[in-house]
C-alpha positions in Angstrom: -11.7 -22.0 -11.7 -9.9 -18.8 -11.4 -7.7 -17.2 -13.7 -4.2 -16.7 -14.3 -2.5 -14.3 -12.1 1.2 -12.6 -13.5 3.0 -10.2 -11.2 6.0 -8.7 -11.7 8.6 -10.6 -9.4 11.3 -7.8 -8.2 13.6 -10.5 -8.1 13.6 -11.8 -11.2 12.5 -8.5 -12.8 9.7 -10.3 -15.0 6.0 -10.7 -14.6 5.5 -14.2 -13.6 2.6 -16.8 -13.6 1.3 -17.0 -10.0 1.7 -20.5 -8.9 -0.1 -21.0 -5.4 1.9 -23.3 -3.3 -1.2 -24.3 -1.8 -4.0 -24.7 -4.5 -6.8 -21.5 -4.9 -4.4 -19.7 -1.3 -2.2 -17.3 -1.9 -0.2 -16.7 1.6 1.1 -12.8 1.8 3.8 -11.1 4.4 3.8 -7.5 4.1 6.5 -5.4 6.3 4.8 -2.9 8.2 5.1 -0.1 9.8 7.9 0.9 12.5 5.8 2.5 15.4 8.0 5.5 16.5 6.4 7.9 14.8 2.8 8.6 12.7 2.6 7.4 9.4 2.4 9.0 5.9 0.3 9.1 2.5 3.5 7.9 0.8 4.0 5.0 3.5 0.3 4.2 3.1 0.8 4.0 -0.6 3.3 1.3 0.4 1.1 -0.7 2.5 -1.8 -0.2 0.4 -0.3 -2.9 -2.7 -1.1 -5.7 -0.3 -4.7 -4.4 0.4 -5.1 -4.5 -3.7 -3.3 -7.9 -4.3 -5.5 -9.3 -1.3 -8.7 -7.5 -3.4 -8.0 -8.5 -6.1 -6.6 -12.0 -5.2 -10.3 -12.7 -3.5 -12.5 -11.0 -6.3 -10.9 -13.5 -9.1 -11.3 -15.9 -7.0 -8.5 -17.2 -4.7 -8.5 -17.6 -0.8 -5.8 -15.6 1.3 -3.0 -14.9 4.0 -1.5 -12.0 4.9 0.6 -11.5 7.9 1.8 -7.9 8.0 4.5 -7.3 11.4 5.0 -4.6 13.2 8.6 -3.1 14.1 8.7 -2.2 17.5 12.5 -2.3 18.3 15.8 -2.9 15.9 14.8 -0.4 13.4 18.4 2.0 12.8 18.4 5.4 12.1 20.9 4.7 9.2 20.1 0.8 8.5 21.7 1.3 5.1 24.7 1.2 6.8 24.1 -0.9 10.0 24.5 2.0 12.0 22.7 4.9 14.3 20.5 4.8 17.4 17.4 2.4 17.6 14.3 4.6 15.9 12.0 3.7 18.6 14.5 4.4 21.1 14.2 8.2 19.7 11.1 8.6 20.3 10.8 7.0 23.8 13.8 9.9 24.8 12.1 12.9 22.9 8.6 12.1 24.1 9.7 10.9 27.5 8.1 7.4 27.6 8.5 4.1 27.5 9.7 2.2 24.5 6.1 0.2 25.1 4.4 3.2 25.6 5.7 4.3 22.5 4.9 1.0 20.3 1.3 1.3 21.8 0.3 4.6 20.8 1.8 4.0 17.3 0.4 1.2 16.8 -3.1 2.5 17.2 -2.5 5.7 14.8 -1.3 3.2 11.9 -4.1 1.4 12.6 -6.8 4.2 12.2 -4.8 5.3 9.8 -5.3 2.9 7.5 -8.8 2.0 8.3 -9.0 5.5 6.9 -7.8 4.7 3.3 -9.8 1.2 3.9 -6.0 -0.8 3.8 -8.2 -3.9 5.1 -6.1 -5.6 8.4 -3.8 -8.3 7.9 -4.6 -11.7 9.4 -1.7 -11.5 11.9 0.1 -8.3 13.2 3.9 -9.8 14.7 5.2 -7.2 17.0 8.9 -8.1 17.1 9.7 -8.4 20.9 7.7 -11.3 20.7 9.4 -13.5 18.5 13.3 -13.1 20.2 13.1 -16.6 20.9 12.3 -17.3 17.4 15.2 -14.7 16.3 17.7 -16.0 18.6 16.9 -20.1 17.4 17.1 -18.5 13.7 20.8 -16.8 15.0 21.9 -20.0 16.1 21.3 -22.1 13.3 23.2 -19.3 10.8 25.8 -19.3 13.6 26.0 -23.6 13.9 26.0 -23.8 9.7 28.8 -20.7 9.1 26.7 -17.4 7.6 27.5 -15.8 11.3 29.8 -15.2 13.2 29.6 -13.8 17.1 32.0 -10.9 18.1 32.2 -9.2 21.7 28.3 -10.5 22.1 27.2 -9.1 18.8 26.7 -11.5 15.9 27.0 -10.8 11.6 26.1 -12.3 9.5 28.8 -13.5 6.8 27.9 -12.2 3.6 30.7 -13.9 1.8 29.0 -17.4 3.0 25.9 -16.7 0.7 27.2 -16.5 -2.6 23.2 -15.5 -4.1 23.6 -12.2 -2.1 23.1 -8.9 -3.8 21.3 -10.8 -6.3 17.4 -9.1 -5.5 19.4 -5.6 -5.5 21.9 -6.6 -8.3 24.5 -5.6 -6.0 27.3 -7.2 -5.6 30.4 -7.8 -3.4 32.1 -4.5 -5.0 29.5 -1.8 -5.1 28.7 -3.0 -1.7 32.9 -2.0 -1.0 32.7 0.7 -3.3 29.5 2.1 -1.4 30.5 2.1 2.5 30.8 5.4 4.1 32.4 6.5 6.9 34.5 4.0 9.4 33.8 0.7 8.8 33.3 -1.5 12.1 36.8 -3.1 12.2 35.2 -6.3 13.7 33.6 -7.3 10.4 35.5 -9.4 8.5 33.4 -7.6 5.1 32.3 -4.3 5.4 29.0 -5.0 4.0 28.2 -7.8 6.9 25.2 -6.8 8.6 23.9 -6.8 12.5 22.0 -9.7 13.4 22.1 -9.0 17.2 23.6 -6.9 18.7 25.3 -5.9 21.8 23.6 -3.6 24.5 25.7 -1.1 25.6 24.8 0.7 28.8 21.6 2.4 30.1 19.8 0.9 26.8 16.1 0.6 27.6 15.2 -2.3 25.5 17.5 -5.6 26.2 17.1 -9.3 26.4 19.3 -12.5 26.8 20.8 -14.2 24.5 23.9 -17.0 24.5 25.7 -14.0 23.6 24.8 -11.8 25.9 22.5 -9.1 27.2 21.2 -7.0 23.3 18.9 -6.6 20.7 18.1 -7.8 17.6 18.8 -6.2 14.3 16.1 -5.3 12.1 16.5 -7.8 9.2 16.5 -11.2 11.3 13.1 -10.0 12.4 11.1 -10.9 9.6 13.0 -13.9 8.6 11.5 -15.0 12.3 8.0 -14.0 12.2 7.7 -15.1 8.5 8.8 -18.1 9.1 7.1 -18.6 12.7 3.6 -17.8 11.0 4.0 -18.9 6.8 6.5 -21.6 7.0 9.5 -21.7 5.4 7.7 -21.3 2.0 5.1 -18.4 0.9 3.8 -17.3 -2.4 4.0 -13.8 -2.0 6.2 -11.2 -0.1 5.6 -7.3 -0.2 7.3 -4.2 0.3 8.0 -0.3 -0.8 11.0 -0.2 -3.2 13.3 1.0 -0.3 13.3 -2.2 1.6 14.9 -3.9 -1.6 18.7 -2.9 -0.1 19.5 -4.1 2.3 16.1 -5.1 4.1 14.8 -7.7 2.2 18.4 -8.9 0.3 19.3 -9.4 4.3 16.0 -11.3 4.5 16.8 -13.7 1.6 20.4 -14.3 2.9 19.2 -15.6 6.9 15.9 -17.4 5.8 17.5 -19.2 2.7 20.7 -19.9 4.4 18.7 -21.3 6.9 16.1 -23.3 5.4 18.1 -24.4 2.2 15.7 -23.8 0.0 13.8 -20.4 -2.1 11.5 -19.5 0.5 9.5 -16.2 -1.2 8.1 -17.4 -4.4 7.3 -13.5 -5.8 8.8 -10.4 -4.7 6.5 -7.2 -5.2 7.5 -3.7 -4.2 5.8 -0.6 -4.3 6.9 3.1 -6.4 7.9 5.7 -4.1 5.4 8.3 -3.7 6.7 12.1 -4.0 6.5 15.3 -2.4 8.2 18.4 -5.4 10.2 15.6 -7.0 11.8 14.4 -3.3 10.6 11.7 -1.8 8.2 11.9 1.1 9.9 10.8 4.2 9.4 11.5 7.8 13.1 12.1 8.2 13.2 15.0 5.7 9.6 16.7 7.1 7.9 16.7 3.8 5.0 14.7 4.2 1.5 14.7 4.6 -1.2 12.7 7.3 -4.6 11.5 6.4 -6.0 13.9 9.0 -3.9 16.5 7.4 -5.8 15.4 4.1 -9.1 15.5 6.0 -8.3 19.0 8.0 -7.8 19.9 4.5 -10.9 19.3 3.1 -9.9 16.4 1.1 -12.3 12.8 1.6 -9.3 11.0 2.8 -9.9 7.7 0.1 -9.5 10.8 -2.8 -6.2 9.8 -1.8 -6.9 5.5 -2.2 -8.6 6.9 -5.9 -5.4 8.9 -7.2 -2.5 6.6 -6.2 -5.0 3.6 -8.3 -4.1 5.9 -11.2 -0.5 5.3 -11.2 1.1 1.8 -11.5 2.0 0.2 -8.4 5.5 -0.1 -8.7 6.2 3.3 -10.4 6.9 6.4 -8.6 3.5 9.1 -8.2 3.6 12.5 -7.9 1.9 13.8 -4.9 -0.1 17.3 -4.9 -3.2 19.2 -3.2 -3.8 20.2 -6.6 -4.1 16.6 -8.2 -5.9 15.1 -4.8 -8.5 18.0 -5.0 -9.2 16.7 -9.0 -9.3 12.6 -7.2 -11.3 14.3 -4.8 -13.6 15.7 -7.7 -14.1 12.8 -9.7 -14.6 10.4 -6.2 -17.4 12.6 -5.7 -19.1 13.0 -8.5 -18.6 9.3 -9.2 -20.3 7.7 -5.4 -23.3 10.8 -6.8 -23.5 8.8 -10.4 -23.9 5.3 -8.2 -26.1 6.6 -6.3 -28.7 8.0 -8.9 -28.6 5.1 -11.4 -29.1 2.6 -8.5 -33.3 3.6 -8.7 -33.0 3.7 -12.6 -34.8 0.5 -13.9 -32.9 -2.3 -15.0 -31.7 -3.2 -18.5 -34.5 -4.7 -21.7 -32.8 -6.7 -23.8 -31.7 -4.2 -26.2 -29.7 -2.4 -24.2 -25.8 -2.9 -24.3 -24.9 -5.8 -21.5 -21.7 -4.8 -18.8 -20.2 -8.7 -19.8 -17.5 -7.8 -22.0 -16.5 -4.8 -19.1 -16.3 -7.2 -16.5 -14.7 -9.5 -18.5 -11.9 -7.1 -18.9 -11.4 -5.3 -15.3 -11.0 -8.9 -14.8 -8.0 -9.5 -16.9 -6.6 -6.1 -16.0 -6.5 -7.6 -12.2 -4.8 -11.0 -13.7 -2.0 -8.5 -15.6 0.1 -7.4 -12.4 -2.9 -5.3 -10.7 -3.0 -2.8 -13.9 -5.6 -0.9 -11.2 -4.7 2.2 -13.9 -6.5 -0.1 -16.8 -9.4 -0.6 -14.2 -9.7 2.2 -13.7 -10.1 3.9 -17.2 -12.5 0.4 -17.8 -13.9 2.5 -14.6 -14.5 5.8 -17.1 -15.4 3.5 -20.0 -18.6 2.5 -18.3 -19.6 5.4 -16.5 -19.8 7.0 -20.0 -21.1 4.0 -21.8 -25.2 2.8 -23.1 -25.2 0.4 -20.2 -28.8 0.6 -18.7 -27.7 2.7 -15.5 -29.2 0.2 -13.0 -26.7 -2.1 -14.7 -23.8 0.8 -14.8 -24.2 0.7 -11.1 -24.1 -2.6 -9.9 -20.9 -3.1 -11.8 -19.1 -0.6 -10.4 -20.4 -1.4 -7.0 -19.1 -4.9 -7.5 -15.5 -3.5 -8.4 -15.9 -1.8 -5.0 -14.4 -4.7 -3.4 -11.1 -4.0 -5.1 -11.1 -0.9 -5.4 -12.3 0.3 -2.3 -13.7 4.1 -2.7 -17.2 3.8 -0.7 -19.2 3.7 -3.6 -22.1 3.3 -2.0 -21.2 6.2 0.2 -22.6 9.6 -0.9 -22.6 12.7 2.4 -26.0 13.3 2.6 -25.9 17.0 2.6 -23.8 16.8 -0.7 -26.0 13.7 -2.3 -27.4 15.1 -5.9 -31.8 14.5 -6.1 -32.6 11.9 -8.3 -32.5 12.3 -11.8 -30.1 15.3 -11.4 -26.4 13.2 -11.9 -27.5 12.1 -15.7 -29.3 16.2 -16.5 -25.7 17.2 -15.3 -23.9 14.5 -17.8 -26.0 15.2 -20.5 -25.0 19.3 -19.9 -21.7 18.9 -20.0 -22.4 17.1 -23.9 -24.4 20.0 -24.7 -22.2 22.3 -24.0 -18.8 20.6 -25.4 -21.2 20.7 -28.9 -22.2 24.2 -28.2 -26.1 23.4 -28.2 -26.7 26.2 -25.2 -30.5 26.1 -26.0 -30.5 22.3 -24.8 -27.9 23.3 -21.8 -29.9 25.9 -20.8 -33.4 23.6 -20.7 -31.2 21.5 -18.1 -30.2 24.2 -16.1 -33.5 24.9 -15.9 -34.7 21.4 -15.0 -31.3 21.4 -12.7 -33.2 24.6 -11.1 -36.3 22.8 -10.6 -34.2 20.2 -8.7 -32.8 22.2 -6.2 -29.5 22.1 -8.4 -27.5 25.8 -9.1 -25.1 25.3 -11.9 -22.2 27.5 -13.2 -20.5 27.4 -15.4 -16.1 28.1 -14.8 -12.8 27.4 -17.4 -12.4 24.4 -15.6 -16.1 23.3 -16.7 -20.2 23.2 -14.7 -19.4 23.8 -10.9 -23.1 23.1 -8.9 -24.7 23.3 -5.8 -27.6 22.8 -3.6 -30.4 25.0 -3.5 -34.4 25.4 -2.8 -36.2 23.9 -5.4 -37.7 26.2 -7.9 -41.3 26.2 -9.3 -41.9 25.4 -13.1 -43.3 29.1 -14.5 -47.0 28.2 -16.1 
């Protein structure tokens, strides 16, 4: 029997028990990338959320099905106020390529970068441009039911027709009026009305025929069409970044529920932003790191995953190379310990049982994916009195969720068998100023081919030639 899982629902601002519509199966829609530029680690933190959700669910005994869309049309540079250029066309012009070439290149790059962080592939990756007919059908239904109107080939959603509009983001009509910037589109009935279908201007590269003339879809209608087409008009979880709450997910709710006539998404989950120097990491601001850049700086890309696991998924996370360096060291040491302990004998009946750790790990996952508590358990287990082999086995099991490749140790960096335990014992000896034991352990490590240097930040080691003990 699978345990009860509680998730924080942005819509209700509370933790709620997840009750899948299909027993034992959780169906998830995740807002994916707009493939006009390379993704950065801030984007990837958002995409890590559904990955951690799926891994946790499957560890707890559920099955999952995930859809992640690929936006290759219709995402404007100013999506909050429904203005600006299409991001795909901006990149096509700057790189002198077709929109299709831009989409293919950056989609492939996204898949590669996600794989570097052990973000597992979704079950479905629908491209927006492949669902134009479904979008047009939804728009026609919205017009017929009085939720949308057409002016000069452009179709708008009438937010006044949907009383629940604003409940996800806690926006009111008055707030939306106050937030309107610049010149409002005079064709809109209300400044907050958003575009479902936009009439094509001259020389636009991406256009499709429609009942309202040639044009292209708005960003919001795309996700409604793809989610309903692949998951139906009721599914369990919708994920995205906190920056998607308004206007994107607010608009999705208005569109999908106006067509379905009922609540479509059970739980809305949103990941916190990644900050760099106190500001949101963003492509538009130019303050970002790509995963490949982390590797160029000498860090294991999974050190970023380790760093992200230290923070609750809903909170903001400050990124720095100093913090990443610490995560990189901790990850390397954890892998070394797992490798060292894996060759040790299993526990005897008198040694510490690890079952309590497993129960607490599962409880942390079930409590709204409390990965910081899970990582604290990792540290506790590492320093516990449990048999080394049992510690290694449990850490490898937990890695099905953590995704840190704990079984992977670079051959040139791997410690000799027994060295990790000696280093750990030496750390403890130094902490209590037992320098006689510390020196003896240093000699033992030297005999194994590990040279130890003491620094203000702790001991550092490197591989050397083994020494022959003097007789």
